[in-house]
DOPABA-102528 format. One line per field, with one value per residue (C-alpha): residue number from 0; residue in three letters; x, y, z. Coordinates in steps of 0.001 Angstrom, whole numbers. Layout:
N
i [NUM;...]
aa [ala;...]
X [X;...]
Y [Y;...]
Z [Z;...]
This chain:
213
i [0;1;2;3;4;5;6;7;8;9;10;11;12;13;14;15;16;17;18;19;20;21;22;23;24;25;26;27;28;29;30;31;32;33;34;35;36;37;38;39;40;41;42;43;44;45;46;47;48;49;50;51;52;53;54;55;56;57;58;59;60;61;62;63;64;65;66;67;68;69;70;71;72;73;74;75;76;77;78;79;80;81;82;83;84;85;86;87;88;89;90;91;92;93;94;95;96;97;98;99;100;101;102;103;104;105;106;107;108;109;110;111;112;113;114;115;116;117;118;119;120;121;122;123;124;125;126;127;128;129;130;131;132;133;134;135;136;137;138;139;140;141;142;143;144;145;146;147;148;149;150;151;152;153;154;155;156;157;158;159;160;161;162;163;164;165;166;167;168;169;170;171;172;173;174;175;176;177;178;179;180;181;182;183;184;185;186;187;188;189;190;191;192;193;194;195;196;197;198;199;200;201;202;203;204;205;206;207;208;209;210;211;212]
aa [unk;unk;unk;unk;unk;unk;unk;unk;unk;unk;unk;unk;unk;unk;unk;unk;unk;unk;unk;unk;unk;unk;unk;unk;unk;unk;unk;unk;unk;unk;unk;unk;unk;unk;unk;unk;unk;unk;unk;unk;unk;unk;unk;unk;unk;unk;unk;unk;unk;unk;unk;unk;unk;unk;unk;unk;unk;unk;unk;unk;unk;unk;unk;unk;unk;unk;unk;unk;unk;unk;unk;unk;unk;unk;unk;unk;unk;unk;unk;unk;unk;unk;unk;unk;unk;unk;unk;unk;unk;unk;unk;unk;unk;unk;unk;unk;unk;unk;unk;unk;unk;unk;unk;unk;unk;unk;unk;unk;unk;unk;unk;unk;unk;unk;unk;unk;unk;unk;unk;unk;unk;unk;unk;unk;unk;unk;unk;unk;unk;unk;unk;unk;unk;unk;unk;unk;unk;unk;unk;unk;unk;unk;unk;unk;unk;unk;unk;unk;unk;unk;unk;unk;unk;unk;unk;unk;unk;unk;unk;unk;unk;unk;unk;unk;unk;unk;unk;unk;unk;unk;unk;unk;unk;unk;unk;unk;unk;unk;unk;unk;unk;unk;unk;unk;unk;unk;unk;unk;unk;unk;unk;unk;unk;unk;unk;unk;unk;unk;unk;unk;unk;unk;unk;unk;unk;unk;unk;unk;unk;unk;unk;unk;unk]
X [92394;92011;95358;96073;97466;100197;102260;105136;105419;108058;109122;110474;111865;114770;117810;116954;113254;113278;112801;114893;113100;109643;110447;111444;108341;106121;107725;106978;103403;102676;104264;101949;99073;100235;102155;105549;107711;110965;112542;115181;116643;117914;120605;121330;119927;122280;126070;126467;123962;125561;128950;127423;125889;129322;130500;127474;127796;131587;132253;135723;134361;133280;130634;129165;125331;124828;127292;125438;122138;123437;124874;121493;119745;122297;121853;118072;117986;120090;118077;114718;115749;117653;115602;112265;110686;111342;109891;106742;106323;106418;103607;105648;105069;108161;109004;111706;113513;113531;112741;112120;110539;113892;115609;113121;113588;117379;118693;115826;115040;118275;120773;118603;118815;116128;112981;111867;115241;114982;111449;112587;115594;113475;111015;113755;115740;112628;111253;108030;107492;105449;104741;101192;101728;104362;104713;106552;107929;108020;110498;112056;115506;117508;115993;116508;120091;121049;119619;121247;124698;124612;123687;126396;129118;131104;130988;131456;132598;130767;129666;127954;128023;128340;124624;124313;127148;125107;123786;120511;119295;119840;117890;115069;114767;114706;111782;110030;110490;108923;105954;105400;105461;102938;100577;100988;100447;98183;96451;99749;101859;100655;102382;103081;104431;107130;106101;108109;108410;108777;105797;103479;104707;104137;100532;99854;101449;99424;96180;97180;98325;95077;93046;95097;95482]
Y [104037;106966;108189;111879;112384;114806;112919;115395;116853;119347;120222;123734;125746;127756;126421;124179;123968;120170;119431;116270;114813;115686;114340;110985;110846;111714;108974;106436;107687;107432;103998;102772;104054;101870;104369;103710;106682;108212;110613;112923;116394;119519;120011;116304;112940;112205;111871;115187;117031;115739;116964;120393;120303;119871;122975;125053;124231;124577;127489;128029;129004;132506;132098;135136;135005;134369;131447;130041;130318;128520;125715;125139;125088;122705;120293;120575;119723;116603;115601;115837;114014;111273;110793;112571;112058;108281;107921;109895;107962;104691;105937;106751;109615;111844;113847;116416;118299;121770;122735;125898;127861;127635;129294;132175;132556;132186;133538;135961;137462;136532;137313;140012;138439;139299;137290;137173;135717;133119;132155;131667;129575;127558;126763;125722;123642;121911;121230;122899;120506;122004;120330;119209;120183;122135;122100;125150;124678;128110;128869;132064;132238;132780;129625;127574;128698;127711;124240;123842;124908;122424;119627;120579;121413;118244;118643;122405;123773;125951;128523;125989;125558;128351;129214;129030;131548;134245;137137;136997;139727;137359;134573;136937;137885;134193;133685;136702;135172;131900;133624;135750;132624;131011;133967;133993;130245;129551;126583;124748;125966;125166;126901;124746;126458;124257;122935;122093;118465;116854;114613;117603;119161;115859;115725;119056;117778;114554;116551;118425;115262;113444;116323;116425;112693]
Z [77788;75404;74117;73499;69990;71076;73619;73851;77371;78461;81994;82431;85317;86610;88430;91377;90552;90695;86994;87021;90040;88742;85270;86769;88979;86016;83926;86671;86989;83269;83003;85773;83645;80763;78643;77123;78029;76798;79286;77841;78343;76613;75820;75719;74718;71831;71829;69993;72179;75391;74154;73511;76991;78556;76699;77700;81407;81619;84023;82529;79117;78179;75466;73752;73853;70136;70197;73186;71324;68230;70360;72024;68658;67137;70042;69689;65988;66493;69554;67801;64635;66409;69577;69870;66440;66382;69894;69055;65816;67771;70040;73129;75478;75384;78500;77854;80618;78972;75392;73345;76215;78012;75049;75163;78923;79134;75846;75211;78605;80367;77578;75921;72466;69924;70656;67018;66047;68811;67784;64177;65203;67633;64864;62431;64940;66307;62805;63960;66871;69726;73084;73765;77409;79296;83074;84388;87911;89491;92265;93588;91907;95093;96617;93498;93004;96555;95985;92574;93733;96602;94200;91679;94199;93534;89747;89383;92744;95267;92677;90424;86644;84078;84124;87919;88214;86487;88607;90524;88148;85217;86910;87871;84191;83241;85622;84119;80686;81758;83385;80291;78133;80483;80088;76326;75925;78909;77264;76801;79730;83238;86140;89188;92291;93807;97212;100324;99262;95839;96678;97133;93901;92120;93354;91621;88410;88495;88630;85468;83696;84502;83058;79854;79192]
């Protein structure tokens, strides 16, 4: 089987879009095709990045936007050096649940931070790494938020984690950011409308993956 040189795939989407489920299904699909796969997430993956994740999602903390941005970038740098680069070097496919496009969407469009600043920080913290393919799972924010809050009710209460507690206006801007990124980088970012079942959504993703790999 011919192997694509850039085996870094990112899965993006707003709250409740099904990123975790689709990432797991994609990992299983690629492994059946004979690929060795590392599935990871942002922020997360390493001990340091997971600790930062717990801070970022804590609904009891009031982070100013620029602090939030720097925390995401710090987690990213550690994650890439410690986890992603070694996996790619060994020939694995790396599937990452969120990456730099999320920072543009959430901190840029959602928090209104300067996009040029974010792009510079993204480039520095990612050491210039760019995904070979990005799947953006598109869902109406009000639908996604309802799903996400139900899933996270036990961990964070009825109102969800710190990000899920943001206004619907914030989440609509996040979606706008993702869609703008998809238009700007249409060769890399493929938009997949979430379907009624995870199986139907996965079928759409498989078609894209088969074309790329």
